[in-house]
N, C-alpha and C positions, 0 to 999 in steps of 0.2 A: 608391342602390347601397350606401351605408354602412349604411342601415337594414336592407337585405336581408342583408348580411354579418353584422350584429349578430344578427339573428333566427336565421340559420343557426348561428352560434356558440352561442347560447343553447339552441337546439333540440338540437344535438349534445351539449351538456353535460348537459342533462336526460336525454337518451336514454342517455348513458353512465352516469349515476347510477342509472338504472333497471335497467341490466344487472347481473345477478348474476355473481359470479366462478364460473368453471367449471373452470379449469386449476389443479391443486394439486400441489405437491411434498409429500413426506412432512412436512417441517417446517411447511408451510402447513396441512396437514391437522391436525397436532397443535395448532397455534396456534388454529385454528378450533374444535377440540374443547374446548380449555381455556377458551374464551370462551362456548361454547354448550352444553356438556354439562349436562344436568339434574342429574346426580349432583354435579357440582362446584358448581352453583348451590345445591343443598341444603346442602352443607358450608360454602359461603360464608355462607349465612344462619345456620348454627350459629356461625360466627366472629363475626358481628354480634350474635347473641344473647348470646355470652359477654361482649362489651363492655357490653351492657345489664345483664348480671348484675353486672359490676364496678360500674357506676354505681348500681345498686340497693343493693349492699352498702355502698358509700361513703356513700350517703344516710342510712344508719342512724346514722352518727356526726355528721351535721349537725343543727342545731337543728330541732326539730319544732314548728312554729307552728300553732296552732289557734284558731279563733274559734267560739264556741258561743253560741247565743241561743235563747230560746223564750218563748212566752206561754201561760199556762194559765188555764183556767176550772175552778175547783174547785166542781163542782156539788154535791158533798157534802163539806163541810168536816169534817176529822177532829176528833173530840171526845174530851175526857178527863173522867173523874169525879174531882172534887176534894172532900175533906172540909174544909169551911170552919171547922170547930171547931178545926182546927190553927192557924188564923190569928186566931180570935176566941174566947177562953175562955168568953165569955158564952153562946155557942151550945152546944146539947146535942151530945154526941158522936154522930157519924154523920150530921151535917148535910151531906149530899152533894148536889152539883148537877153537871149536865153543862155543861161549858164548851168552846166552840169556839175553837181557836187558829188564827188565820189569816184571810185575806180571801178573798172569792169569786174574785178575779183576782190573778194575780201574774205577774211576768216577770223575766228575767235575761239578761244579755249579758256574756260572759267572753272575754278574750283571754289565751291561755296559751302559754308556751314551755317545752319540755322539752329538756334537753341531756344527752347521754351524756358523763360525765366519765371513767369508766374501766370497761371491760369487756374482759377478756382475749380472750373469744370474738370480739369485733369485729375485732381486729387479725389474728387467725388467719383469720377469714372473708375479709378483704381479700387475704391471701396465697393462700388457696384459690381465690378468684375469678380472680386473675391466672394461677394454675397451670391452672385450667380453660380459660382463654383460650389458653394455650400448648397444651393438649391438643387443643382445637378446631382450632388452626392445623396441628398435626401430622396430625390426621385429614384435613384438607383436602389436605395434601401427599400423604398416602397415596392419596387418591382421584385426585389428579393423576397419580401414578405408574401407577396402575391404568388410567387413561384413555390415557396415553401408550403403555403396553404393548398395550392392546386395539387402538388405532388403528394402531400399527406392524405388528402381526400381520395385521390386516385389509388394510392397504395392500399389504404384500408378497404376501398371498394373491391379491389382484386382479392384481398384476403377473405372478405366476407363471401364473395362469389365462389372462391375456391372451396371454402368450407361447406357452403350450401351445395355445391356440386358433389363433393364427397358424400354428403348426407343423402343426396338424391341417388347416388350410385348404390348406397346401402339400402335405401328404400326400394330401389328397383330389384336388387338381389333378394330382399326380403319377400317382396310380392311374387317374384319369379319362383322362389322356393315354395311359397304358399300355393301358387298355381300348380306346381308339380305335385305337391302333396294332395291338393284337392282333386286333381285329375286322377291320381291313384285311388283316392277314396271313391270317386265316381265309378272307376273301372271295377271296383270291388263292391259296388252297390251301397256305399255308405254316404253318398252325396248325389245331388241331382246335377243335370247338365247345366241348368241355369246358374248353379253355384260356380261352375267352371267359367262360364261366359262372363259373369260379373267380375271375377278376378282378372280375366283376360282384358276386359275393358279398362279396368283400373291399371293394369300393367302397361297397356298401350298409352294411356294418358300420362303415366309416369315417364315413359320413354320420350314422349313428345316434350314434356316439361324439361326433362334432362337435356335433350338436344337443344332446346331453346336457351337454357341456362348456360350450356357449353359455349354457344355462340356469343351470348352476352358476356361471358368471362373473357373470351378472346377479344371482344371490343374493349373491355375494361383494361386488358393488358396493353392494347394499342394506345389507349388514352394515356396510360401511365408513361409509356415510352415517349409519347408526344410531349407530355408535360416535362419530362426529363431532358428532352433534346436528344434522345437516343434514337438511332435509325429504327424505323418501324419493322424492318425485317430482322432485327437483332434478337437473339435469344435472351430471356431474362427469367430468373428464378428468385422468388421472394423467400427469404430465409427466416422471417419472423412468423409468429402465430398469434391468433386472436387472443389466446389466453394470456399473452404477454402485454396486451394493451392496458395502459393505465387510464382508467376512467374516473379516477377520483377527482372531485371538483376542486379546482385551485382556490386558494384563499383570496378573498377580496381585500385589497389594502385599504386602510382607513385614510391614508394620505396619498391617494392616487394622483399622479402628475399627468396632466393632459398632454404634455410634451412627450410622454412615452408613446403616444400615438403619432406615427409619422405624418398622418394627414394634418394634424394640428400643428406640428412642428413646421411642416412645409408652408402652411398658411401664415405662420409667424414670419418666415423668411420672405414670403411674398410681400408682407406688410413692410418689412425692412427695405425691400427694393423700391417700393412705392415712396417711402420716406426719403430714400436717397435720390430718387428722381425729383422730388419736390426740392430737396436741398440743391440739386444741380440747377434747377430753374431759378432759384434764388441767387446763387453765386454768379449767374450770368450778368448781374448788375455790376460786378467788380471788373476793373480794367484788366486787359490782357497785355502782358509785356513779353516781347521777343527780342532776342539779340541775333545779329547776323554778321558774318564775315565772308568776304569774297576776294579772290585774287585771280587775275587772268591776264591773257594776252590777246591782242587783236592786230590785224594787218590789213592793208589794202594794196592792190597791185594792178598794173595794167595788163600783165601777162601771167600765165600760170606758173612759169618757172620761177618767178619772183616770190611765190609762196614759200619756197624752201630757203630763202635768204634770211638767216636768223636776225640780221640787223634790222629787218623790216617788221619784226614782231615787237610790238610795244606793250609793256606791262602796265597794269593798273590794279588798284585794290580799293576796297571799301570796308568800313567797319561801322556798325550802327546798331541802334535799338529802335524798336517801334512800339508804340503804345496806342491801344484802341479800347474804347468802351462805348456802350450804347447809351444814348441820351433819351430817346423815345422810340418805342417799337410798336406803337399802336395798341398798347395794352395787351399784346399777345402773351407776354410773360406772366402777367397777372392772372389771365384766364387759365394758363397752363397750371399755375400754382393752385388755383381754385379747383381744377380737375383733380390734381394730386390729393388735395385735402378730402374731396368727396370719395376718391378711391380708397384712401386710408380708412375713412369712416365705414365704407362698405365692408372692407376686410375685417374691421373690428366687429361689426355685426355678424359677419360670417363666422368669426371665431366663437362668439357667444352662442350662435346657433349650433355650431359643431360641438361645443361643450355639452349642450343639452342632448344632442343626438348621441354622443358617446355615452353619457349617463344612461340614456334609455337603452342603448345597444347592450351595455354591460348588464343592466337589470334583466332585459329580455333573454340574453344568452345564458345568464345564471339560472333563471327560472326554467328555461327550456332544458338545460342540462339536468337539473334536479328532477323535473317531470319525466324526462326520458329515462333516467336511471331507475326511477320508481316503476315505470312501465316495463323496463327491461327485466327487473326482478320478477314482476308478475308474469311476464311472458315466459321467463325461464321456468317458473313453477308450473305454468300451464303446459309447457312442452314436456316436462318430466311426468306430469300427471297423464297427459295424452299417451305417452309411451307406455306407462303402466297399464292404462285402460286397454290399449291395443294388445299388449302381451297377454293380459287375462282373457280378453275376448277371443284371441286366437287359440289359446289353450282350451277354452270351453268349446269352441267349434270343433277342434280336433278330437275332443273327447265325446262329441256328439250331444252336448247339452246346451250348445249355443248355435245361432243361425249364421249362415254365411253373410247375410245382409248386415249383421252387427259388426262383423269383421271389416267389411267394406266401409261402413260408417266410421268405425274407430280409426281406420287407416286414413280416411279423409280428414278427420279431426286432428290426427297426429301431424299430417302434412301442413294443415292450416296453422297449427300451433308452431311448427318449425318455421314457416314463412313469417309469422308474426314476430317470432323471437329475433330472427336475423334482421328484419326491418327495424325493430326496436334497437338492436345493437348498432346498426348503421346510423340511426338517428342520434344515438348517444355519442358515438364517435365524432360525428360531424358537429354536434353541439359543443363538445369539448374543444375542438379545433377553433370554432367560432368564438368561444369565450376567451380562449388564449389570445386570439387576434384582437378582440375587443379590449383586452387589458394591456395590449402592446407587448405581450410576452411570446408571440409566435416566433420561435427561432429554432435553430438546430438543437436537438436534444443531446 
């Protein structure tokens, strides 16, 4: 019995592990997207690459250790022509002979260490590599914000389409009930056939609209899954409702910091990189100092077996420093510095332009949200009134004191009011998201 219970427990655990999550709140959708978005994975790899760049740059200042070795067969030994009369006065002038210097075989083995002692460009390169890592991090944050914005908009689009679809289902049921009641009235002589036909046309139109909205809802689901990085064939169920959406306008800070906007912060980092590039071009004037150490062995032999005679391998070593600096480079460095200065000025103008653009964006987003919220209140009132008019018109028709045409018109007005309300609701939600992004506050709730 215990074995059976243990088996059941293990089976249920494995089954639960195999089940994929299907119920999502907005926060859970955003969390999933931040872990699975291909765009974020790309920028994450860029961050890792920037760390590798820092390591590569740091490695330039570490000792460079090398071992070199080789064996050679000199199949044609280099010769020189020597006048032996220079060494023996008894010989006539021009007593020249060919002399070969070297052996048929030679070999060498060298161990060397090179060390950077001073190079101004090296230290600037380290600063630039760290700044590049900062830039990669900010690009990753910007992509995160874009993903949060896309997922939020897609999530609320699904919610609105879902609620509109539920409302259309109710509209269809309402008109279908009205059609059956009108048909019964026609069969009993209390209505005309044209009354039945009008309602049937309205029912057919509602069915077409419902089918179209159902397909549109399916597309909005697919878009949400795409923005999340969720497989398009996965099942997903949204657990929040439109009634829970907070549409209250956020307060506008009096001391807004432009660096709260990642675009402005990124531009500042780009300006720092340009400044470091100019600094690097300036330090090129400074001398470069390197130290070196080498130790090795070489040999020469007339036969290959002599390679392995240790007494023929002769050791040698060197220890030194080298200093180099540029005296004149054709004014290349000066023109590079001039380019850097112009680039920094351009970035400064871009920052000022971006500040104005951010101010305008916040103002417009705030006005749009306020206007959309006012429109939403009006459309909500219109929808309630249209529902009331339809209910009264329907009762009057059923009691024989109203016309069927009035019912059709009231129903059309009601559906138009419903459409206007959900359009206004969508606009208000999107305006709230865009205002939060403009203020640099778009993040996980």
